[in-house]
N, C-alpha and C positions, 0 to 999 in steps of 0.2 A: 848777765844775764838775758837781760832785759832785750840789750845789744842783737845780742844772738838769738832770738826768737825773734826779731824785728829782721835780721837782715836776711834769715832763712823765710822766714812768710814772703818777703820780695823776692825772694829767688825762685820761690812755687810761682806767683805772679805772675813773673818772667817769662815761665815755664807755660803756665795758665795761658796767655797771651800769644807765645810763641804757637800753643796748639791750635788757638784759633785763626790766625793767620793764615798756617798753614794747613784748614781744614776749606776755610774760602778758595783760596787758591786752586786749590788742589779739585774741590766741587767747577770750580771754573772751568778748569782744564781739560780734566778727565771729560767733564761732557762734552767740547772741541773735538776731544780723541773718539769721543765713540760716535760724535756725527760725521765725523770727515775726518777718517784715517792718514789717510792719505796725504792731505794739506798740513794738517799737524803733527804729526806720527814724528817730524824731524829726519825720519829713515829708521828709527828702532822699532826696533820689535817689543810688543807687549810685555815678553818676558825680560828684556833688554830695562823699559820704562819700570817695572817692580823693584829694578835691584837700584835703577836711578833713586826709585823712591825712596827705599829702604835709605841708602848711606843719604840722601838727602836728609830726610828724618832726623837721624841723631846727630848731623850737625845745626839742624834747627834746634831741635833738642838743646846741643852747646850750648848754641849762640843764645836759647830765650835765660838757659840758666844764670849763664854769665849778667849776662844785659842786666837779668835781675838782680844778681847780687851786684854789680857794679852799682845802682839808681838806691840800694840798699843802702850804701855805704856810704854813699853822696847824700843820702837825703837823712839821716842817722846824724850826720856832721853837719848838716843844715842847721835840721830841727831841733836836736839835742846841746851838739858843743855851741856852733856859733850865733846862734839864736836862740836863748832857752828861756822858755816861759815862765816868767816870775809868779810867785803865786800869789792868789791874789789873797788879801786880809779875807778873813771873815767879820763878816758888821755884828755887833752883839745888838740883837732884837731887844726892844722894850716894850715888858707886855704891861699893858695899862688895866 
């Protein structure tokens, strides 16, 4: 159960990071489109840019989830299977 939750949370992290990267790139490029659309529009209309945005959003969402899942599996194996932490022995405190 712990492994499943760990991998699900890593997948969610991948999706969140994807949203941040997507947002930064989109703000940067849309600012250029608004200022000088003929130069940065690449011959597409605004409607075509909206379609491109929609398709790429889903593709990036899937990529973010996939990379998050893969990283969760890799780090789970590394931290818990290949290099497990040995439990520390509790020292007995002497109360005098």
